[in-house]
N, C-alpha and C positions, 0 to 999 in steps of 0.2 A: 152505488157510485163507483166503488172500486172495480166492479166488473165492467162498468162502462169505460173507465179509463184504460183498463187492461185490454178491452176489446179494441179501443182506438189504437193502442200501441201495437197490437197484433196486426190490425188492418194496415197500419203504416208500414210495418215490416214486410207485409205481403205486396204492397204497392211499390216499394223501392226495388229497382232491379239489382240483381247480384253483380258483384265486381266493381271495379273502380271506373265510374263513368267520366272521370276527369283525367284519364291517362293521356299523356302527351303524345302527339304524333311523332313518329320516328322518321327522320330524314337520313338516308344512308347511301353510301357508295361502296360497291363491292370491291373485290380484288380481281385484277385483270393481268393477263400475260400477253405480251406483244413482242414481236421480233424487231431487231434494229431495222429502221427504215419502213416498217409497216405501221398501219393506222388501225386503231381499235375505237369502237364507239362505247363511251362510258355512260351508264345510266345512273341518274340520281333518283332514288326510289323514295316514295312516301308510303308509310304503313301505319297501322294502329291509329286510324283517324276516328276520334270520338268528337273532335271539335270541327267546326266548319272554318275553312280557311278562305278568306276573300282576297288577301294580298300577301305577298312575300317579297323579300329581297335577301340575298346572301351571296357570299363569294366562296370560291374554291381556290385554295392556294396550291401551287405545284412548283416543282423545281424546273425552271426554264432551261437549264443546262442539259437535262436528260430527256425532257419532253417538250413537244410543240403542240399547242392546243389549236383546234380548228373551229368549225362551225358549232354554234350552240342553238338548240331548238327546243321548243316546248314539248313535253311528253303527253301521253294519252290521258293522264289524270287532270291536266289543265283543260278546262272547257274550251271547245272551239267555238268562238263567238266573236263578233265584231265589237262587243261592248267591253273589251278589256285590252290592255296593253301588255305585251310580253317583250322583254328585251334581254338578250343574252349576248355577251361579247367576251372575246378572249384577248388578254393583254400578255403576249409572249415575252415582252421585255421585263415586265414586273412579276410574271408568274401568277397571274390572277384570272379567274373566269368569274364574271359578274352576271347575276341573274336578277331580274326585276319583273314582277307581275302585279298589276294594279287595275282596278275597274274604272270604266268611264261613266257608269250609271249608278244611281243610288242603290238599286237592288241587283247586284252583279251576279253572274254565274259563280258557283262555289266549287271549291275543291273539296269533295267529300268522299272520294273513293281512293283506295290504295292503288298504287301503280307507279308508272314512270312520271316524275315531276318534270324532268328535263334531261336532255342528252347532249353530249359534246364529243368531239373526236380528239384523240391524242395520237401523235406519232412518236414512237420511241427513237430517240437520237443517240443515246449513249447507254451502254450496258449498266445495269444497276436496278435497285428497287427504289421507287419514288412514292412518297405519300401524297395523297390528295386530301387536304384538310379543309373541312367546312368551317368558315369563319363569318363573323358579322351577321348572325341570323336575326331576322325580324319577320315574324309571321303575325297576322292579325285576322280577326273576323271583322264584321262591319264596324264595330266600335272599340273593341278591346284587343290587347295583345294576346297571342296564343303561345303558350310555352311549348317548345318542341325539344325532343332529344335528337341527338345526331350520332352517327357512326362514320368515321373517316374510312377511306379506302386506300389501296395501293395499286401501283402499276409496276410490274416486273418486266424490265426490258432484257430480253435474252438474245444471245448470238444466233445468227442464221445458221442452222445445222448444215454441214456438208454431207451429202448423201454417201453412205458407206460404199455404194457401187462406184462412185467417182474416186474415192480413195483407193479402192482395189484396182481400178483401171489405171490410175496414175502410178501406183507402185509396180504394176505389171509392165507399164511402158518403161519405167526407169530400169527395171530388171532386163528388159530386152535391149535397151541401149547399152547397158553395162556388158551384156553377153556379146553383143556385136563388137564392142571395142576389144574385148578379150580375144575374140576369134581373129580380128585383124592383126593383132600384135603378134 
């Protein structure tokens, strides 16, 4: 009898896959550099998917003084189908980007691969470093909530560099003007 129970225990260990099968998906935004007045496309990534995601909603908070958000589009990890609804919008007064994905049918297409969940454009308005904070997360499979981890990102807005050749040319012109005035006097 002891051998039979030990055999069942070993069989059970062999049938359970190694690792944590309940790892939470990771929603992340990377770090980006943009010049003042230029636009960058920010990708919201999903990775470490062990759960199936059928719907989600969350917001990304940003500083509207330093950044202006533009269009929001679904990424490649979101199934392209007419059986779901995706909405993304930017509120530049409140500094929020809202994303919402929900199915229209009982057995919807599922997000089950890593990749880009959504993308949006930002324009750098003022020099500085601005955090993109993921807030108000709600992810679910068909019936139950799905716990997710998240990682915020940053946008660094830098000054437009003046080409060194332009500085050299300008200083040369100033030198010539000064030399000409000296010769006239």
